[in-house]
All heavy atoms as TSV, in Angstrom:
chain	resi	resn	atom	element	x	y	z
A	1	MET	N	N	8.895	17.189	22.779
A	1	MET	CA	C	7.944	16.174	22.371
A	1	MET	C	C	8.698	14.907	21.945
A	1	MET	O	O	9.667	14.994	21.194
A	1	MET	CB	C	7.127	16.720	21.203
A	1	MET	CG	C	6.056	15.817	20.731
A	1	MET	SD	S	4.645	16.803	20.252
A	1	MET	CE	C	3.407	15.579	20.307
A	2	PRO	N	N	8.293	13.749	22.424
A	2	PRO	CA	C	9.013	12.526	22.060
A	2	PRO	C	C	8.777	12.136	20.605
A	2	PRO	O	O	7.817	12.589	19.971
A	2	PRO	CB	C	8.423	11.474	23.006
A	2	PRO	CG	C	7.092	11.985	23.360
A	2	PRO	CD	C	7.202	13.479	23.353
A	3	LYS	N	N	9.670	11.298	20.120
A	3	LYS	CA	C	9.521	10.805	18.753
A	3	LYS	C	C	8.293	9.920	18.646
A	3	LYS	O	O	7.916	9.258	19.603
A	3	LYS	CB	C	10.735	9.974	18.369
A	3	LYS	CG	C	11.984	10.770	18.137
A	3	LYS	CD	C	13.003	9.849	17.509
A	3	LYS	CE	C	14.311	9.950	18.233
A	3	LYS	NZ	N	15.296	9.024	17.714
A	4	MET	N	N	7.685	9.908	17.461
A	4	MET	CA	C	6.544	9.032	17.217
A	4	MET	C	C	7.056	7.700	16.693
A	4	MET	O	O	8.055	7.659	15.987
A	4	MET	CB	C	5.606	9.659	16.194
A	4	MET	CG	C	4.913	10.901	16.701
A	4	MET	SD	S	3.948	11.686	15.425
A	4	MET	CE	C	2.677	10.481	15.183
A	5	LYS	N	N	6.370	6.634	17.054
A	5	LYS	CA	C	6.765	5.317	16.565
A	5	LYS	C	C	6.078	5.013	15.241
A	5	LYS	O	O	4.890	5.285	15.073
A	5	LYS	CB	C	6.399	4.230	17.578
A	5	LYS	CG	C	7.361	4.151	18.735
A	5	LYS	CD	C	7.215	2.828	19.444
A	5	LYS	CE	C	8.365	2.656	20.414
A	5	LYS	NZ	N	8.359	1.320	20.989
A	6	THR	N	N	6.843	4.441	14.330
A	6	THR	CA	C	6.295	3.980	13.063
A	6	THR	C	C	5.656	2.618	13.272
A	6	THR	O	O	6.212	1.768	13.956
A	6	THR	CB	C	7.420	3.860	12.020
A	6	THR	OG1	O	7.978	5.148	11.807
A	6	THR	CG2	C	6.905	3.300	10.715
A	7	THR	N	N	4.486	2.407	12.692
A	7	THR	CA	C	3.866	1.088	12.721
A	7	THR	C	C	4.620	0.210	11.734
A	7	THR	O	O	4.594	0.452	10.530
A	7	THR	CB	C	2.385	1.189	12.324
A	7	THR	OG1	O	1.760	2.142	13.168
A	7	THR	CG2	C	1.692	-0.149	12.479
A	8	LYS	N	N	5.331	-0.804	12.245
A	8	LYS	CA	C	6.222	-1.606	11.422
A	8	LYS	C	C	5.485	-2.378	10.339
A	8	LYS	O	O	5.997	-2.545	9.236
A	8	LYS	CB	C	7.021	-2.582	12.298
A	8	LYS	CG	C	8.082	-1.883	13.127
A	8	LYS	CD	C	9.040	-1.151	12.228
A	8	LYS	CE	C	10.252	-0.660	12.975
A	8	LYS	NZ	N	11.187	0.014	12.059
A	9	ALA	N	N	4.293	-2.872	10.648
A	9	ALA	CA	C	3.527	-3.620	9.644
A	9	ALA	C	C	3.190	-2.719	8.460
A	9	ALA	O	O	3.269	-3.145	7.305
A	9	ALA	CB	C	2.259	-4.172	10.271
A	10	ALA	N	N	2.828	-1.481	8.724
A	10	ALA	CA	C	2.492	-0.543	7.655
A	10	ALA	C	C	3.736	-0.141	6.864
A	10	ALA	O	O	3.676	0.027	5.649
A	10	ALA	CB	C	1.815	0.689	8.232
A	11	ALA	N	N	4.861	-0.010	7.543
A	11	ALA	CA	C	6.099	0.375	6.872
A	11	ALA	C	C	6.533	-0.669	5.854
A	11	ALA	O	O	7.142	-0.347	4.834
A	11	ALA	CB	C	7.200	0.594	7.905
A	12	LYS	N	N	6.209	-1.931	6.114
A	12	LYS	CA	C	6.550	-3.005	5.181
A	12	LYS	C	C	5.598	-3.055	3.998
A	12	LYS	O	O	5.934	-3.588	2.950
A	12	LYS	CB	C	6.524	-4.348	5.905
A	12	LYS	CG	C	7.613	-4.476	6.950
A	12	LYS	CD	C	7.392	-5.706	7.800
A	12	LYS	CE	C	8.343	-5.686	8.990
A	12	LYS	NZ	N	8.070	-6.761	9.937
A	13	ARG	N	N	4.398	-2.520	4.152
A	13	ARG	CA	C	3.373	-2.626	3.114
A	13	ARG	C	C	3.288	-1.414	2.197
A	13	ARG	O	O	2.780	-1.519	1.085
A	13	ARG	CB	C	1.996	-2.828	3.762
A	13	ARG	CG	C	1.787	-4.191	4.344
A	13	ARG	CD	C	0.486	-4.234	5.124
A	13	ARG	NE	N	0.165	-5.579	5.565
A	13	ARG	CZ	C	0.619	-6.151	6.679
A	13	ARG	NH1	N	1.445	-5.478	7.460
A	13	ARG	NH2	N	0.266	-7.369	6.998
A	14	PHE	N	N	3.749	-0.264	2.649
A	14	PHE	CA	C	3.594	0.964	1.879
A	14	PHE	C	C	4.940	1.600	1.592
A	14	PHE	O	O	5.843	1.580	2.422
A	14	PHE	CB	C	2.721	1.961	2.646
A	14	PHE	CG	C	1.343	1.448	2.929
A	14	PHE	CD1	C	1.030	0.872	4.148
A	14	PHE	CD2	C	0.354	1.531	1.974
A	14	PHE	CE1	C	-0.240	0.389	4.410
A	14	PHE	CE2	C	-0.930	1.056	2.222
A	14	PHE	CZ	C	-1.210	0.483	3.438
A	15	LYS	N	N	5.050	2.198	0.399
A	15	LYS	CA	C	6.252	2.929	0.007
A	15	LYS	C	C	5.820	4.314	-0.460
A	15	LYS	O	O	4.686	4.517	-0.895
A	15	LYS	CB	C	6.958	2.216	-1.148
A	15	LYS	CG	C	7.375	0.793	-0.849
A	15	LYS	CD	C	8.631	0.751	-0.037
A	15	LYS	CE	C	9.075	-0.661	0.243
A	15	LYS	NZ	N	8.786	-1.125	1.568
A	16	LYS	N	N	6.737	5.242	-0.389
A	16	LYS	CA	C	6.441	6.599	-0.825
A	16	LYS	C	C	6.992	6.805	-2.231
A	16	LYS	O	O	8.116	6.379	-2.529
A	16	LYS	CB	C	7.092	7.582	0.144
A	16	LYS	CG	C	6.527	8.964	0.097
A	16	LYS	CD	C	7.086	9.802	1.215
A	16	LYS	CE	C	6.286	11.049	1.394
A	16	LYS	NZ	N	6.810	11.873	2.463
A	17	THR	N	N	6.210	7.447	-3.096
A	17	THR	CA	C	6.667	7.731	-4.450
A	17	THR	C	C	7.475	9.027	-4.452
A	17	THR	O	O	7.549	9.728	-3.439
A	17	THR	CB	C	5.475	7.883	-5.412
A	17	THR	OG1	O	4.708	9.017	-5.006
A	17	THR	CG2	C	4.621	6.633	-5.434
A	18	GLY	N	N	8.056	9.334	-5.582
A	18	GLY	CA	C	8.853	10.556	-5.703
A	18	GLY	C	C	8.049	11.815	-5.491
A	18	GLY	O	O	8.570	12.830	-5.028
A	19	THR	N	N	6.765	11.765	-5.824
A	19	THR	CA	C	5.910	12.946	-5.661
A	19	THR	C	C	5.226	12.993	-4.300
A	19	THR	O	O	4.396	13.863	-4.055
A	19	THR	CB	C	4.830	12.988	-6.766
A	19	THR	OG1	O	4.110	11.752	-6.749
A	19	THR	CG2	C	5.454	13.195	-8.130
A	20	GLY	N	N	5.534	12.030	-3.414
A	20	GLY	CA	C	4.991	12.048	-2.063
A	20	GLY	C	C	3.719	11.261	-1.859
A	20	GLY	O	O	3.127	11.313	-0.786
A	21	LEU	N	N	3.258	10.534	-2.889
A	21	LEU	CA	C	2.075	9.715	-2.733
A	21	LEU	C	C	2.453	8.369	-2.120
A	21	LEU	O	O	3.610	7.970	-2.148
A	21	LEU	CB	C	1.410	9.486	-4.098
A	21	LEU	CG	C	0.979	10.740	-4.850
A	21	LEU	CD1	C	0.527	10.371	-6.246
A	21	LEU	CD2	C	-0.132	11.450	-4.114
A	22	LEU	N	N	1.471	7.677	-1.558
A	22	LEU	CA	C	1.728	6.365	-0.963
A	22	LEU	C	C	1.336	5.267	-1.929
A	22	LEU	O	O	0.232	5.264	-2.468
A	22	LEU	CB	C	0.951	6.223	0.346
A	22	LEU	CG	C	1.464	7.063	1.500
A	22	LEU	CD1	C	0.518	6.967	2.680
A	22	LEU	CD2	C	2.844	6.620	1.915
A	23	LYS	N	N	2.259	4.332	-2.130
A	23	LYS	CA	C	2.055	3.219	-3.043
A	23	LYS	C	C	1.716	1.981	-2.240
A	23	LYS	O	O	2.266	1.765	-1.165
A	23	LYS	CB	C	3.362	3.003	-3.803
A	23	LYS	CG	C	3.257	2.357	-5.129
A	23	LYS	CD	C	4.537	2.523	-5.941
A	23	LYS	CE	C	5.730	1.868	-5.302
A	23	LYS	NZ	N	6.852	1.697	-6.206
A	24	ARG	N	N	0.810	1.153	-2.751
A	24	ARG	CA	C	0.416	-0.059	-2.046
A	24	ARG	C	C	0.236	-1.190	-3.045
A	24	ARG	O	O	0.104	-0.959	-4.247
A	24	ARG	CB	C	-0.896	0.157	-1.294
A	24	ARG	CG	C	-2.071	0.436	-2.215
A	24	ARG	CD	C	-3.401	0.442	-1.513
A	24	ARG	NE	N	-4.481	0.798	-2.404
A	24	ARG	CZ	C	-5.093	-0.040	-3.223
A	24	ARG	NH1	N	-4.725	-1.304	-3.283
A	24	ARG	NH2	N	-6.071	0.369	-4.004
A	25	ASN	N	N	0.195	-2.423	-2.548
A	25	ASN	CA	C	-0.080	-3.578	-3.391
A	25	ASN	C	C	-1.581	-3.815	-3.446
A	25	ASN	O	O	-2.315	-3.407	-2.556
A	25	ASN	CB	C	0.618	-4.820	-2.849
A	25	ASN	CG	C	2.102	-4.747	-3.036
A	25	ASN	OD1	O	2.591	-4.214	-4.023
A	25	ASN	ND2	N	2.845	-5.269	-2.085
A	26	LYS	N	N	-2.016	-4.507	-4.474
A	26	LYS	CA	C	-3.438	-4.821	-4.621
A	26	LYS	C	C	-3.759	-6.133	-3.907
A	26	LYS	O	O	-2.897	-6.995	-3.753
A	26	LYS	CB	C	-3.809	-4.919	-6.092
A	26	LYS	CG	C	-3.728	-3.571	-6.791
A	26	LYS	CD	C	-4.177	-3.662	-8.211
A	26	LYS	CE	C	-4.054	-2.312	-8.885
A	26	LYS	NZ	N	-4.353	-2.407	-10.304
A	27	ALA	N	N	-5.004	-6.270	-3.513
A	27	ALA	CA	C	-5.456	-7.470	-2.810
A	27	ALA	C	C	-5.907	-8.536	-3.807
A	27	ALA	O	O	-5.969	-8.288	-5.013
A	27	ALA	CB	C	-6.603	-7.108	-1.877
A	28	TYR	N	N	-6.236	-9.721	-3.295
A	28	TYR	CA	C	-6.807	-10.839	-4.068
A	28	TYR	C	C	-5.833	-11.477	-5.041
A	28	TYR	O	O	-6.225	-11.970	-6.087
A	28	TYR	CB	C	-8.082	-10.402	-4.827
A	28	TYR	CG	C	-9.082	-9.710	-3.950
A	28	TYR	CD1	C	-9.356	-8.362	-4.115
A	28	TYR	CD2	C	-9.729	-10.406	-2.939
A	28	TYR	CE1	C	-10.264	-7.721	-3.300
A	28	TYR	CE2	C	-10.642	-9.774	-2.115
A	28	TYR	CZ	C	-10.907	-8.431	-2.302
A	28	TYR	OH	O	-11.802	-7.799	-1.499
A	29	LYS	N	N	-4.552	-11.502	-4.704
A	29	LYS	CA	C	-3.568	-12.099	-5.609
A	29	LYS	C	C	-2.918	-13.344	-5.009
A	29	LYS	O	O	-2.007	-13.914	-5.579
A	29	LYS	CB	C	-2.484	-11.042	-5.945
A	29	LYS	CG	C	-1.383	-11.471	-6.874
A	29	LYS	CD	C	-1.900	-11.852	-8.247
A	29	LYS	CE	C	-0.804	-12.119	-9.242
A	29	LYS	NZ	N	-0.180	-13.406	-9.120
A	30	SER	N	N	-3.409	-13.819	-3.858
A	30	SER	CA	C	-2.673	-14.879	-3.165
A	30	SER	C	C	-3.191	-16.287	-3.405
A	30	SER	O	O	-2.407	-17.220	-3.435
A	30	SER	CB	C	-2.659	-14.589	-1.668
A	30	SER	OG	O	-3.974	-14.495	-1.188
A	31	HIS	N	N	-4.487	-16.473	-3.571
A	31	HIS	CA	C	-4.990	-17.840	-3.737
A	31	HIS	C	C	-6.230	-17.853	-4.619
A	31	HIS	O	O	-6.738	-16.798	-4.999
A	31	HIS	CB	C	-5.291	-18.480	-2.372
A	31	HIS	CG	C	-6.330	-17.758	-1.585
A	31	HIS	ND1	N	-7.662	-18.018	-1.690
A	31	HIS	CD2	C	-6.226	-16.732	-0.709
A	31	HIS	CE1	C	-8.337	-17.193	-0.880
A	31	HIS	NE2	N	-7.501	-16.407	-0.294
A	32	ILE	N	N	-6.686	-19.041	-4.968
A	32	ILE	CA	C	-7.797	-19.264	-5.915
A	32	ILE	C	C	-7.498	-18.524	-7.228
A	32	ILE	O	O	-8.294	-17.732	-7.721
A	32	ILE	CB	C	-9.172	-18.871	-5.330
A	32	ILE	CG1	C	-9.336	-19.380	-3.914
A	32	ILE	CG2	C	-10.296	-19.420	-6.194
A	32	ILE	CD1	C	-10.617	-18.934	-3.232
A	33	LEU	N	N	-6.323	-18.793	-7.772
A	33	LEU	CA	C	-5.897	-18.096	-8.980
A	33	LEU	C	C	-6.387	-18.771	-10.253
A	33	LEU	O	O	-6.311	-18.173	-11.329
A	33	LEU	CB	C	-4.365	-17.994	-8.999
A	33	LEU	CG	C	-3.757	-17.193	-7.840
A	33	LEU	CD1	C	-2.255	-17.295	-7.867
A	33	LEU	CD2	C	-4.198	-15.754	-7.890
A	34	THR	N	N	-6.886	-20.006	-10.160
A	34	THR	CA	C	-7.271	-20.722	-11.370
A	34	THR	C	C	-8.505	-20.126	-12.027
A	34	THR	O	O	-8.625	-20.140	-13.251
A	34	THR	CB	C	-7.546	-22.201	-11.048
A	34	THR	OG1	O	-8.465	-22.280	-9.965
A	34	THR	CG2	C	-6.269	-22.908	-10.668
A	35	LYS	N	N	-9.418	-19.576	-11.240
A	35	LYS	CA	C	-10.632	-19.006	-11.829
A	35	LYS	C	C	-10.485	-17.548	-12.240
A	35	LYS	O	O	-11.377	-16.996	-12.861
A	35	LYS	CB	C	-11.824	-19.178	-10.894
A	35	LYS	CG	C	-11.693	-18.444	-9.567
A	35	LYS	CD	C	-12.983	-18.502	-8.785
A	35	LYS	CE	C	-13.152	-19.835	-8.104
A	35	LYS	NZ	N	-14.267	-19.864	-7.163
A	36	LYS	N	N	-9.369	-16.934	-11.900
A	36	LYS	CA	C	-9.133	-15.547	-12.297
A	36	LYS	C	C	-8.474	-15.521	-13.673
A	36	LYS	O	O	-7.605	-16.332	-13.968
A	36	LYS	CB	C	-8.245	-14.845	-11.270
A	36	LYS	CG	C	-8.922	-14.688	-9.938
A	36	LYS	CD	C	-8.021	-14.073	-8.902
A	36	LYS	CE	C	-8.749	-14.001	-7.580
A	36	LYS	NZ	N	-7.984	-14.483	-6.469
A	37	SER	N	N	-8.874	-14.579	-14.490
A	37	SER	CA	C	-8.329	-14.495	-15.837
A	37	SER	C	C	-6.898	-13.965	-15.802
A	37	SER	O	O	-6.487	-13.318	-14.837
A	37	SER	CB	C	-9.196	-13.578	-16.701
A	37	SER	OG	O	-9.072	-12.245	-16.247
A	38	GLN	N	N	-6.168	-14.226	-16.877
A	38	GLN	CA	C	-4.787	-13.745	-16.981
A	38	GLN	C	C	-4.741	-12.230	-16.921
A	38	GLN	O	O	-3.857	-11.652	-16.287
A	38	GLN	CB	C	-4.159	-14.220	-18.295
A	38	GLN	CG	C	-3.601	-15.621	-18.231
A	38	GLN	CD	C	-2.528	-15.775	-17.171
A	38	GLN	OE1	O	-2.684	-16.529	-16.228
A	38	GLN	NE2	N	-1.443	-15.053	-17.314
A	39	LYS	N	N	-5.691	-11.590	-17.570
A	39	LYS	CA	C	-5.736	-10.127	-17.590
A	39	LYS	C	C	-5.907	-9.577	-16.175
A	39	LYS	O	O	-5.253	-8.602	-15.789
A	39	LYS	CB	C	-6.891	-9.677	-18.486
A	39	LYS	CG	C	-7.012	-8.179	-18.633
A	39	LYS	CD	C	-8.150	-7.833	-19.571
A	39	LYS	CE	C	-8.288	-6.336	-19.708
A	39	LYS	NZ	N	-9.389	-5.994	-20.624
A	40	ARG	N	N	-6.801	-10.204	-15.415
A	40	ARG	CA	C	-7.055	-9.756	-14.042
A	40	ARG	C	C	-5.825	-9.966	-13.164
A	40	ARG	O	O	-5.436	-9.092	-12.382
A	40	ARG	CB	C	-8.243	-10.513	-13.492
A	40	ARG	CG	C	-8.674	-10.098	-12.110
A	40	ARG	CD	C	-9.947	-10.821	-11.739
A	40	ARG	NE	N	-10.230	-10.695	-10.335
A	40	ARG	CZ	C	-11.124	-11.417	-9.689
A	40	ARG	NH1	N	-11.825	-12.328	-10.330
A	40	ARG	NH2	N	-11.339	-11.252	-8.415
A	41	LYS	N	N	-5.169	-11.126	-13.288
A	41	LYS	CA	C	-3.980	-11.415	-12.486
A	41	LYS	C	C	-2.830	-10.488	-12.848
A	41	LYS	O	O	-2.081	-10.043	-11.978
A	41	LYS	CB	C	-3.558	-12.874	-12.676
A	41	LYS	CG	C	-4.512	-13.850	-12.014
A	41	LYS	CD	C	-3.976	-15.255	-12.022
A	41	LYS	CE	C	-4.190	-15.934	-13.341
A	41	LYS	NZ	N	-3.869	-17.368	-13.290
A	42	ARG	N	N	-2.709	-10.173	-14.122
A	42	ARG	CA	C	-1.659	-9.264	-14.578
A	42	ARG	C	C	-1.887	-7.873	-14.005
A	42	ARG	O	O	-0.950	-7.191	-13.600
A	42	ARG	CB	C	-1.667	-9.233	-16.109
A	42	ARG	CG	C	-0.462	-8.591	-16.739
A	42	ARG	CD	C	-0.334	-8.916	-18.207
A	42	ARG	NE	N	-1.564	-8.701	-18.949
A	42	ARG	CZ	C	-2.260	-9.669	-19.553
A	42	ARG	NH1	N	-1.876	-10.931	-19.478
A	42	ARG	NH2	N	-3.354	-9.387	-20.236
A	43	ASN	N	N	-3.133	-7.442	-13.949
A	43	ASN	CA	C	-3.460	-6.130	-13.398
A	43	ASN	C	C	-3.212	-6.070	-11.886
A	43	ASN	O	O	-2.853	-5.020	-11.355
A	43	ASN	CB	C	-4.915	-5.785	-13.705
A	43	ASN	CG	C	-5.257	-4.370	-13.356
A	43	ASN	OD1	O	-4.436	-3.471	-13.513
A	43	ASN	ND2	N	-6.444	-4.148	-12.860
A	44	LEU	N	N	-3.389	-7.200	-11.205
A	44	LEU	CA	C	-3.172	-7.241	-9.758
A	44	LEU	C	C	-1.695	-7.113	-9.385
A	44	LEU	O	O	-1.366	-6.779	-8.255
A	44	LEU	CB	C	-3.739	-8.535	-9.178
A	44	LEU	CG	C	-5.262	-8.638	-9.145
A	44	LEU	CD1	C	-5.682	-10.044	-8.765
A	44	LEU	CD2	C	-5.860	-7.636	-8.196
A	45	ARG	N	N	-0.808	-7.414	-10.343
A	45	ARG	CA	C	0.631	-7.308	-10.072
A	45	ARG	C	C	1.085	-5.865	-9.876
A	45	ARG	O	O	2.020	-5.595	-9.142
A	45	ARG	CB	C	1.423	-7.873	-11.263
A	45	ARG	CG	C	1.643	-9.330	-11.215
A	45	ARG	CD	C	2.568	-9.726	-12.360
A	45	ARG	NE	N	2.001	-10.848	-13.065
A	45	ARG	CZ	C	2.070	-11.031	-14.382
A	45	ARG	NH1	N	2.668	-10.153	-15.153
A	45	ARG	NH2	N	1.524	-12.082	-14.930
A	46	LYS	N	N	0.427	-4.962	-10.573
A	46	LYS	CA	C	0.845	-3.560	-10.552
A	46	LYS	C	C	0.522	-2.911	-9.206
A	46	LYS	O	O	-0.456	-3.258	-8.562
A	46	LYS	CB	C	0.135	-2.789	-11.662
A	46	LYS	CG	C	0.427	-3.321	-13.044
A	46	LYS	CD	C	-0.445	-2.634	-14.051
A	46	LYS	CE	C	-0.315	-3.291	-15.410
A	46	LYS	NZ	N	-1.291	-2.778	-16.356
A	47	ALA	N	N	1.338	-1.974	-8.829
A	47	ALA	CA	C	1.097	-1.235	-7.590
A	47	ALA	C	C	-0.026	-0.221	-7.809
A	47	ALA	O	O	-0.287	0.199	-8.935
A	47	ALA	CB	C	2.362	-0.518	-7.154
A	48	ALA	N	N	-0.682	0.146	-6.729
A	48	ALA	CA	C	-1.760	1.137	-6.785
A	48	ALA	C	C	-1.409	2.284	-5.838
A	48	ALA	O	O	-0.605	2.129	-4.918
A	48	ALA	CB	C	-3.080	0.504	-6.373
A	49	ILE	N	N	-2.012	3.410	-6.072
A	49	ILE	CA	C	-1.824	4.582	-5.213
A	49	ILE	C	C	-2.905	4.560	-4.136
A	49	ILE	O	O	-4.076	4.306	-4.422
A	49	ILE	CB	C	-1.910	5.883	-6.042
A	49	ILE	CG1	C	-0.855	5.888	-7.158
A	49	ILE	CG2	C	-1.747	7.109	-5.156
A	49	ILE	CD1	C	0.577	5.831	-6.677
A	50	THR	N	N	-2.510	4.830	-2.892
A	50	THR	CA	C	-3.459	4.862	-1.791
A	50	THR	C	C	-4.450	6.011	-1.999
A	50	THR	O	O	-4.071	7.105	-2.400
A	50	THR	CB	C	-2.718	5.056	-0.455
A	50	THR	OG1	O	-1.749	4.034	-0.342
A	50	THR	CG2	C	-3.653	4.963	0.715
A	51	ASP	N	N	-5.714	5.750	-1.728
A	51	ASP	CA	C	-6.767	6.738	-1.937
A	51	ASP	C	C	-6.583	7.945	-1.019
A	51	ASP	O	O	-6.091	7.815	0.106
A	51	ASP	CB	C	-8.128	6.078	-1.675
A	51	ASP	CG	C	-9.265	6.947	-2.134
A	51	ASP	OD1	O	-9.335	7.267	-3.328
A	51	ASP	OD2	O	-10.083	7.327	-1.285
A	52	ALA	N	N	-6.979	9.106	-1.490
A	52	ALA	CA	C	-6.804	10.354	-0.740
A	52	ALA	C	C	-7.554	10.353	0.585
A	52	ALA	O	O	-7.141	11.022	1.532
A	52	ALA	CB	C	-7.249	11.532	-1.598
A	53	THR	N	N	-8.650	9.597	0.676
A	53	THR	CA	C	-9.419	9.569	1.915
A	53	THR	C	C	-8.678	8.863	3.039
A	53	THR	O	O	-8.978	9.073	4.211
A	53	THR	CB	C	-10.773	8.866	1.705
A	53	THR	OG1	O	-10.534	7.557	1.196
A	53	THR	CG2	C	-11.638	9.626	0.741
A	54	ASN	N	N	-7.701	8.023	2.709
A	54	ASN	CA	C	-6.943	7.283	3.719
A	54	ASN	C	C	-5.593	7.909	4.054
A	54	ASN	O	O	-4.940	7.482	4.992
A	54	ASN	CB	C	-6.693	5.849	3.238
A	54	ASN	CG	C	-7.973	5.090	3.055
A	54	ASN	OD1	O	-8.898	5.240	3.831
A	54	ASN	ND2	N	-8.036	4.299	2.012
A	55	VAL	N	N	-5.183	8.914	3.315
A	55	VAL	CA	C	-3.833	9.460	3.474
A	55	VAL	C	C	-3.615	10.062	4.855
A	55	VAL	O	O	-2.554	9.897	5.453
A	55	VAL	CB	C	-3.538	10.488	2.356
A	55	VAL	CG1	C	-2.253	11.241	2.627
A	55	VAL	CG2	C	-3.448	9.779	1.018
A	56	LYS	N	N	-4.615	10.736	5.405
A	56	LYS	CA	C	-4.462	11.374	6.716
A	56	LYS	C	C	-4.127	10.338	7.791
A	56	LYS	O	O	-3.229	10.541	8.612
A	56	LYS	CB	C	-5.740	12.126	7.071
A	56	LYS	CG	C	-5.633	12.940	8.337
A	56	LYS	CD	C	-6.928	13.692	8.615
A	56	LYS	CE	C	-6.851	14.441	9.925
A	56	LYS	NZ	N	-8.116	15.095	10.246
A	57	ASN	N	N	-4.852	9.205	7.783
A	57	ASN	CA	C	-4.575	8.149	8.755
A	57	ASN	C	C	-3.235	7.479	8.493
A	57	ASN	O	O	-2.533	7.084	9.423
A	57	ASN	CB	C	-5.683	7.105	8.720
A	57	ASN	CG	C	-6.981	7.637	9.270
A	57	ASN	OD1	O	-6.973	8.505	10.130
A	57	ASN	ND2	N	-8.092	7.145	8.760
A	58	MET	N	N	-2.864	7.348	7.235
A	58	MET	CA	C	-1.594	6.722	6.889
A	58	MET	C	C	-0.412	7.570	7.375
A	58	MET	O	O	0.600	7.032	7.811
A	58	MET	CB	C	-1.487	6.516	5.373
A	58	MET	CG	C	-2.510	5.581	4.794
A	58	MET	SD	S	-2.553	3.965	5.580
A	58	MET	CE	C	-0.934	3.401	5.243
A	59	LYS	N	N	-0.551	8.880	7.304
A	59	LYS	CA	C	0.521	9.767	7.769
A	59	LYS	C	C	0.733	9.626	9.278
A	59	LYS	O	O	1.840	9.805	9.776
A	59	LYS	CB	C	0.193	11.218	7.442
A	59	LYS	CG	C	0.035	11.503	5.974
A	59	LYS	CD	C	1.338	11.792	5.303
A	59	LYS	CE	C	1.088	12.155	3.842
A	59	LYS	NZ	N	2.269	12.305	3.062
A	60	LYS	N	N	-0.336	9.287	10.018
A	60	LYS	CA	C	-0.216	9.100	11.465
A	60	LYS	C	C	0.584	7.864	11.816
A	60	LYS	O	O	1.396	7.870	12.733
A	60	LYS	CB	C	-1.598	9.000	12.098
A	60	LYS	CG	C	-2.320	10.306	12.246
A	60	LYS	CD	C	-3.652	10.101	12.915
A	60	LYS	CE	C	-4.456	11.390	12.948
A	60	LYS	NZ	N	-5.810	11.177	13.470
A	61	ILE	N	N	0.329	6.765	11.083
A	61	ILE	CA	C	1.033	5.523	11.410
A	61	ILE	C	C	2.383	5.407	10.715
A	61	ILE	O	O	3.184	4.553	11.061
A	61	ILE	CB	C	0.159	4.272	11.114
A	61	ILE	CG1	C	-0.180	4.159	9.639
A	61	ILE	CG2	C	-1.095	4.293	11.945
A	61	ILE	CD1	C	-0.884	2.878	9.290
A	62	LEU	N	N	2.644	6.295	9.739
A	62	LEU	CA	C	3.928	6.335	9.058
A	62	LEU	C	C	4.496	7.747	9.116
A	62	LEU	O	O	4.579	8.442	8.100
A	62	LEU	CB	C	3.761	5.906	7.597
A	62	LEU	CG	C	3.288	4.490	7.355
A	62	LEU	CD1	C	2.847	4.302	5.932
A	62	LEU	CD2	C	4.367	3.498	7.725
A	63	PRO	N	N	4.895	8.224	10.300
A	63	PRO	CA	C	5.302	9.624	10.415
A	63	PRO	C	C	6.606	9.966	9.689
A	63	PRO	O	O	6.799	11.103	9.297
A	63	PRO	CB	C	5.444	9.832	11.922
A	63	PRO	CG	C	5.659	8.472	12.473
A	63	PRO	CD	C	4.952	7.530	11.578
A	64	TYR	N	N	7.492	8.988	9.495
A	64	TYR	CA	C	8.819	9.302	8.935
A	64	TYR	C	C	9.049	8.709	7.553
A	64	TYR	O	O	10.174	8.680	7.083
A	64	TYR	CB	C	9.899	8.814	9.900
A	64	TYR	CG	C	9.737	9.426	11.265
A	64	TYR	CD1	C	9.317	8.644	12.344
A	64	TYR	CD2	C	9.958	10.776	11.483
A	64	TYR	CE1	C	9.150	9.204	13.584
A	64	TYR	CE2	C	9.781	11.352	12.717
A	64	TYR	CZ	C	9.376	10.552	13.767
A	64	TYR	OH	O	9.188	11.115	15.016
A	65	ILE	N	N	8.010	8.227	6.918
A	65	ILE	CA	C	8.205	7.645	5.587
A	65	ILE	C	C	8.023	8.712	4.520
A	65	ILE	O	O	7.405	9.714	4.722
A	65	ILE	CB	C	7.268	6.444	5.367
A	65	ILE	CG1	C	7.727	5.682	4.149
A	65	ILE	CG2	C	5.844	6.859	5.227
A	65	ILE	CD1	C	7.108	4.314	4.031
């Protein structure tokens, strides 16, 4: 069976944690920042864990991560 190709765009966006979960960045942090509160912007900086419903598809596009 041939090797599977990793989707390069996904490889740049997701990292694997020590326990095997997928880490991702949060959305809505790039523009129109003046109307967002400091608390909200600070929370957007933190990484989030990918939801369990998406993990199966993520494993397909990231076979070796």
